[in-house]
C-alpha positions as CSV (number, residue, x, y, z in Angstrom):
1,M,9.3,0.5,10.5
2,T,9.9,4.1,11.2
3,R,11.8,5.8,14.0
4,P,9.7,7.7,16.5
5,P,10.2,11.5,16.3
6,T,12.7,12.9,18.8
7,D,13.6,16.4,19.8
8,A,17.3,15.8,18.9
9,P,18.4,17.4,15.6
10,D,18.9,14.8,12.9
11,T,21.1,16.6,10.4
12,F,24.7,17.3,10.8
13,E,24.2,21.0,10.2
14,A,21.6,21.2,13.0
15,R,23.8,19.3,15.4
16,L,26.8,21.5,14.5
17,A,24.7,24.7,15.0
18,A,23.5,23.4,18.4
19,A,27.1,22.6,19.5
20,K,28.3,26.0,18.4
21,A,25.5,27.6,20.4
22,R,26.4,25.6,23.5
23,N,30.1,26.5,23.2
24,A,29.7,30.1,22.1
25,P,32.1,32.5,23.9
26,V,30.6,34.4,26.8
27,D,30.0,38.1,26.3
28,P,32.5,39.9,28.7
29,V,30.1,42.8,29.4
30,R,27.4,40.3,30.4
31,L,29.8,38.4,32.6
32,A,31.1,41.6,34.3
33,G,27.5,42.7,34.9
34,G,26.7,39.4,36.5
35,A,29.7,39.7,38.8
36,M,28.9,43.3,39.7
37,G,25.4,42.2,40.5
38,Q,26.6,39.5,42.8
39,G,29.0,41.9,44.5
40,F,26.2,44.4,45.2
41,R,24.0,41.6,46.5
42,F,26.7,40.4,48.9
43,A,27.4,44.0,50.1
44,A,23.7,44.6,50.6
45,E,23.4,41.3,52.6
46,I,26.2,42.3,54.9
47,V,24.7,45.8,55.4
48,I,21.2,44.6,55.9
49,T,22.0,41.9,58.4
50,T,24.1,44.3,60.4
51,V,21.3,46.9,60.4
52,V,18.7,44.3,61.4
53,G,20.9,43.0,64.2
54,S,21.6,46.5,65.4
55,A,17.9,47.3,65.4
56,I,17.0,44.2,67.4
57,G,19.8,44.9,69.9
58,W,18.7,48.6,70.2
59,Q,15.1,47.6,70.9
60,L,16.1,45.0,73.4
61,D,18.4,47.5,75.2
62,R,15.5,50.0,75.4
63,W,13.2,47.3,76.7
64,L,15.6,45.7,79.2
65,G,17.6,48.9,80.1
66,S,21.0,47.3,79.4
67,K,22.4,50.0,77.1
68,P,24.6,49.5,74.9
69,W,25.6,45.9,75.4
70,L,22.8,44.1,73.5
71,L,23.1,46.6,70.7
72,L,26.8,45.8,70.3
73,L,26.1,42.1,70.7
74,F,23.4,41.9,68.1
75,M,25.3,44.2,65.7
76,L,28.2,41.8,65.8
77,L,25.9,38.8,65.4
78,G,24.3,40.5,62.3
79,L,27.7,41.3,60.9
80,A,28.8,37.7,61.4
81,A,25.6,36.4,59.8
82,G,26.3,38.6,56.7
83,F,29.8,37.3,56.4
84,I,28.7,33.7,56.9
85,S,26.2,34.2,54.1
86,L,29.0,35.6,51.9
87,F,31.3,32.6,52.7
88,R,28.6,30.1,51.8
89,A,27.9,31.8,48.5
90,V,31.6,31.9,47.6
91,A,32.0,28.2,48.6
92,A,29.0,27.3,46.3
93,E,30.5,29.3,43.5
94,Q,33.9,27.6,44.0
95,K,32.2,24.1,43.7
96,L,30.8,25.2,40.4
97,V,34.2,26.4,39.2
98,D,35.9,23.2,40.4
99,A,33.4,21.1,38.5
100,L,34.3,22.7,35.2
101,P,36.7,20.7,33.0
102,V,40.2,22.2,32.9
103,P,41.4,22.9,29.3
104,P,44.7,21.4,28.3
105,A,47.7,23.7,28.8
106,A,49.4,25.1,25.7
107,P,52.8,23.6,25.1
108,P,55.7,25.8,26.2
109,E,57.3,27.8,23.4
110,A,60.8,26.8,22.3
111,E,63.5,29.4,23.0
112,D,65.7,30.3,20.0
């Protein structure tokens, strides 16, 4: 009776190589680039939602003749929408960080 083939590595060396690949240190340049990309994305979201809200308010002010109140209202609503999006993304990232296991602390060094 033979075992059915599996995708899991059978040899110790293959399992060791797979474990090393999973636990390889993260390249700091790649990590910083990802963080910078997220920062630009969040900044762009805040700017875009504010501009879109302002455009909607400006157009409604032109249509209804209520200058500048709807422009101000929708600009603030757009700004609030951008920050709400930012807070949601930060909360989701915090959930991921909280789910990571905490490594054990190093023992305190003895003073001489």
